[in-house]
C-alpha positions in Angstrom: -56.4 -8.7 68.5 -58.4 -6.9 65.7 -55.5 -7.1 63.5 -55.7 -11.3 63.6 -58.9 -11.1 63.0 -58.6 -9.0 60.1 -55.5 -11.0 58.6 -57.4 -14.5 58.9 -60.4 -12.7 56.8 -57.9 -11.4 54.1 -56.2 -15.2 53.9 -59.9 -16.8 53.8 -60.9 -14.3 51.1 -57.9 -15.1 48.7 -58.9 -18.9 48.9 -62.4 -18.3 48.0 -61.6 -15.7 45.3 -59.1 -18.3 43.8 -61.5 -21.4 43.7 -64.5 -19.2 42.3 -62.2 -17.7 39.4 -60.5 -21.4 38.7 -64.6 -23.0 38.3 -65.3 -19.8 36.3 -62.5 -20.4 34.0 -62.6 -23.9 33.7 -59.1 -24.2 32.3 -56.3 -23.2 34.7 -55.5 -23.5 38.6 -53.8 -20.8 40.2 -49.9 -21.2 41.1 -48.8 -20.2 44.7 -45.4 -18.6 45.7 -45.1 -18.0 49.2 -42.6 -15.3 50.0 -41.3 -13.1 53.3 -41.0 -9.6 54.0 -37.8 -8.3 55.2 -39.5 -6.1 58.1 -41.7 -9.1 59.2 -44.4 -11.2 57.7 -45.0 -12.0 54.1 -47.8 -13.3 51.8 -48.9 -15.8 49.1 -48.9 -14.7 45.5 -51.2 -16.9 43.8 -51.3 -16.4 39.5 -53.6 -17.9 37.0 -52.3 -17.9 33.4 -53.4 -19.4 30.1 -56.8 -20.1 31.2 -59.9 -20.5 28.8 -60.6 -17.3 29.9 -58.1 -15.4 31.8 -54.8 -14.8 29.8 -53.3 -13.6 33.2 -54.6 -12.8 36.6 -53.3 -12.4 40.3 -54.8 -12.5 44.0 -52.1 -11.2 46.1 -52.3 -11.9 50.0 -50.2 -10.1 52.4 -49.9 -9.4 55.9 -46.4 -7.5 56.4 -45.1 -4.9 59.1 -42.0 -2.6 59.3 -40.8 0.9 59.5 -41.4 3.4 57.0 -38.8 5.4 55.7 -39.0 9.2 56.5 -39.3 10.2 53.0 -42.6 8.0 53.0 -43.7 8.5 56.4 -44.4 12.1 55.2 -45.6 11.2 51.9 -48.3 9.0 53.5 -48.7 11.3 56.4 -48.4 8.7 58.8 -48.7 9.3 62.7 -45.8 6.9 63.6 -43.2 5.1 61.1 -43.8 1.7 62.3 -46.7 0.1 60.7 -48.8 -3.3 60.1 -50.6 -3.9 56.7 -52.8 -7.0 55.3 -54.8 -7.4 52.1 -55.9 -8.7 49.1 -55.1 -7.3 45.8 -56.6 -8.6 42.9 -56.4 -7.9 38.9 -57.7 -10.2 35.9 -56.6 -9.5 32.2 -58.8 -11.9 30.0 -57.7 -13.0 26.7 -60.9 -11.8 25.0 -61.2 -8.0 24.3 -65.0 -8.5 25.0 -64.4 -9.3 28.8 -63.3 -6.5 30.7 -60.1 -6.2 32.9 -60.9 -5.7 36.3 -59.0 -4.7 39.6 -60.1 -4.9 43.1 -58.4 -4.8 47.1 -59.3 -4.8 50.4 -56.4 -3.6 52.6 -56.1 -2.8 56.5 -53.6 -0.5 57.7 -52.3 0.0 61.4 -49.6 2.6 62.5 -47.3 2.2 65.5 -49.7 4.4 67.6 -52.5 2.0 66.8 -54.3 4.3 64.6 -56.0 2.2 62.0 -58.0 2.1 59.2 -59.6 0.3 55.9 -59.0 0.8 52.4 -60.0 -0.8 49.0 -62.4 -0.6 46.2 -63.6 -2.3 42.9 -63.0 -0.9 39.3 -64.0 -2.0 35.8 -61.9 -1.5 32.8 -64.0 -2.6 29.6 -61.9 -2.6 26.4 -65.1 -1.6 24.7 -67.9 -0.2 27.0 -71.2 -1.8 27.2 -73.3 0.7 28.7 -75.7 -1.8 30.2 -73.1 -3.9 31.9 -71.4 -0.4 33.2 -74.6 0.5 34.5 -75.4 -2.9 36.4 -71.7 -3.0 37.7 -72.7 0.7 39.3 -76.0 -0.6 40.5 -74.3 -3.7 42.1 -71.6 -1.2 43.7 -74.1 1.2 45.1 -76.2 -1.8 46.7 -73.5 -2.9 48.6 -72.6 0.7 49.7 -76.3 1.6 50.7 -76.5 -1.5 52.9 -73.8 0.4 55.2 -74.0 4.4 54.6 -76.0 6.3 52.3 -73.0 9.0 51.7 -70.7 5.7 50.9 -71.8 5.4 47.0 -71.5 9.0 46.0 -68.6 9.8 47.7 -66.3 6.7 46.9 -67.9 6.5 43.4 -66.2 10.2 42.9 -63.2 9.3 44.6 -63.0 6.3 42.0 -63.6 8.5 39.1 -60.7 11.0 40.3 -58.2 8.2 41.3 -58.4 6.1 38.3 -57.9 8.8 36.0 -54.5 9.1 33.5 -54.3 12.7 33.9 -51.7 12.7 31.1 -54.3 11.3 28.8 -57.4 13.4 30.1 -59.2 10.1 30.3 -60.1 7.5 33.0 -58.7 4.1 33.1 -62.1 2.8 33.0 -65.9 3.0 34.1 -64.9 3.7 37.2 -66.5 1.8 40.4 -65.8 2.7 43.8 -62.7 3.3 45.7 -62.2 4.6 49.5 -59.0 4.8 51.8 -58.3 5.8 55.2 -61.6 4.8 56.5 -61.2 5.3 60.4 -63.4 4.9 63.0 -65.4 7.6 63.9 -68.2 8.9 66.4 -71.0 7.7 64.2 -69.1 4.5 62.7 -67.0 2.0 64.2 -64.0 0.2 63.2 -66.2 -2.9 63.2 -68.5 -1.4 60.9 -65.8 -0.1 58.7 -64.6 -4.1 58.6 -68.3 -5.0 57.6 -68.3 -3.0 54.7 -64.7 -4.4 53.6 -66.4 -7.8 53.6 -69.1 -6.9 51.7 -67.2 -5.3 49.4 -65.0 -8.1 49.0 -67.4 -10.9 48.7 -69.5 -8.9 46.2 -66.4 -9.2 43.7 -66.9 -12.7 43.4 -70.3 -12.7 41.5 -70.0 -9.6 39.8 -66.7 -10.6 38.1 -68.2 -14.3 37.2 -70.9 -13.1 36.0 -69.3 -10.4 33.6 -67.0 -13.2 32.2 -69.9 -15.8 31.5 -72.1 -12.8 29.9 -69.0 -11.8 27.3 -66.6 -14.8 27.0 -68.2 -16.3 23.9 -68.7 -12.7 22.2 -66.9 -13.0 18.6 -64.0 -10.7 17.9 -61.2 -10.2 15.7 -57.7 -9.0 14.9 -58.6 -5.4 15.2 -60.2 -5.7 18.5 -57.5 -7.5 19.6 -55.3 -4.5 18.6 -57.5 -2.2 20.6 -57.4 -4.1 23.6 -53.3 -4.0 23.4 -53.5 -0.5 23.4 -56.2 0.0 26.3 -53.7 -2.3 28.2 -50.9 0.0 27.5 -53.0 2.7 29.2 -53.7 0.3 32.3 -49.8 -0.2 32.3 -49.3 3.8 32.5 -51.9 4.3 35.3 -50.4 1.4 37.3 -46.8 2.4 36.4 -47.3 6.3 37.2 -50.2 7.0 39.6 -51.1 3.9 41.3 -50.5 4.0 45.5 -50.2 0.6 45.8 -47.3 0.1 43.2 -45.6 2.9 45.1 -46.0 1.5 48.4 -44.8 -1.9 47.4 -42.0 -0.3 45.8 -40.9 2.0 48.5 -41.3 -0.7 51.5 -39.0 -2.9 49.5 -41.5 -5.5 48.8 -41.6 -8.6 46.1 -41.0 -7.0 42.7 -42.8 -10.0 41.3 -46.0 -9.5 43.0 -46.0 -6.0 42.8 -46.0 -6.1 39.0 -48.4 -8.9 39.1 -50.9 -6.2 38.0 -49.1 -5.7 34.5 -50.5 -7.8 31.7 -48.6 -10.2 29.5 -48.7 -8.1 26.2 -49.3 -4.5 25.9 -48.7 -1.8 23.0 -48.3 1.7 22.6 -49.2 2.8 19.1 -47.8 6.5 18.1 -50.5 8.9 17.8 -53.6 6.4 17.5 -56.6 8.2 16.4 -59.8 5.8 16.3 -62.1 6.2 13.1 -64.9 8.4 13.5 -68.1 6.7 14.4 -66.2 3.2 15.8 -66.5 1.6 18.7 -63.3 2.5 19.7 -64.1 6.2 19.5 -67.3 5.7 21.1 -65.5 3.9 24.2 -63.2 7.0 24.5 -66.0 9.5 24.4 -67.0 7.1 27.6 -63.7 7.5 29.6 -64.8 10.8 31.4 -65.0 11.4 35.0 -68.8 12.2 36.5 -70.5 10.1 34.3 -74.1 9.2 36.3 -73.4 5.6 35.4 -77.1 4.2 36.9 -78.9 7.0 35.2 -77.4 6.7 31.7 -79.4 5.8 28.8 -78.3 3.3 26.5 
C-alpha cells in the first residue's frame, strides 16, 4: 500500500537525520521514547539534550490513526472523520545564540474516504539575522522546489511568510523558508510526484542544517547575546502555542503531550516592553522579521 511506503520512508528519515545530527553535534546522542496512540498506531520521539551544540532538539516520528471529533472535522475541512497520518517533525534549539533555531516537518495525511495529501516545510529562525546565510538558505530551498515544479518556491515561500508569523507581534518568526499543505494529486501532478518532492525536502535538510551549525558553532558571544536569544525563544514559544497547526492537531487528537511540546526550548524569557538599542544587532534583526523579503536577491 502507498501509505505503508510513506510510513517506511518516514521511519528511515528519522533514523538518518538523528545519526547526522549526532555526528555533527559530537557530544550527545538521542534518547528514544516509543509511545502508542489511543486511536491506533503510535510513534517514536527522539530527543537530544546538552550536546556540544544542541541544547535541546527533537526528531519525532508518528504513524497514527483514529476518528476526528465533529469540531475538529469541521476545522480541518476533512471529507471523512477517519484518518491516517504519518510524518517526522523536527525542532533544534542550539546553546549558542549564533546558531539558528530550525524547524522542519514532512507529513502525509489520508482521510477515511481515500483522499490523501502531503504537507511540510523547512524554516529558519536566526537569533541574529545573517543576510548571507539567509540568502543561501533560500537558494537551497528554491533549488529543491525548482527540481519539481517552477511554481513551488514562490508559492511555498509566500506560504511560509504568512504561516510563520506572530500576528500579535507583527513580525515573522524568522527568515521564513518554505511551507506547504494539502498537496493532493492533480491532473498534472501525481501523488507519487508529490511524494518525490517531499523526500527531497526532507533530505535537503540534513546538509543544510549541519552546514550552518558548522559555520556558526565557534562564533564568540556574551551575556547580551544570550539574553536576546532567550527573548527570541520566547517569541518562538508564542507562535507554537498560539498558531501552530501541528500543536493544535496533537492536542485535539489527544496525542502524547511530551511529544507535542517537544518543540519548546528548555529556557526562554519574556522581558516587559523590551526595546532594542538604536543601531544594535538586535534592532537590525527585528528589521528583517518581515513578510515578502526577497532573500535570494537581497543585498548584504
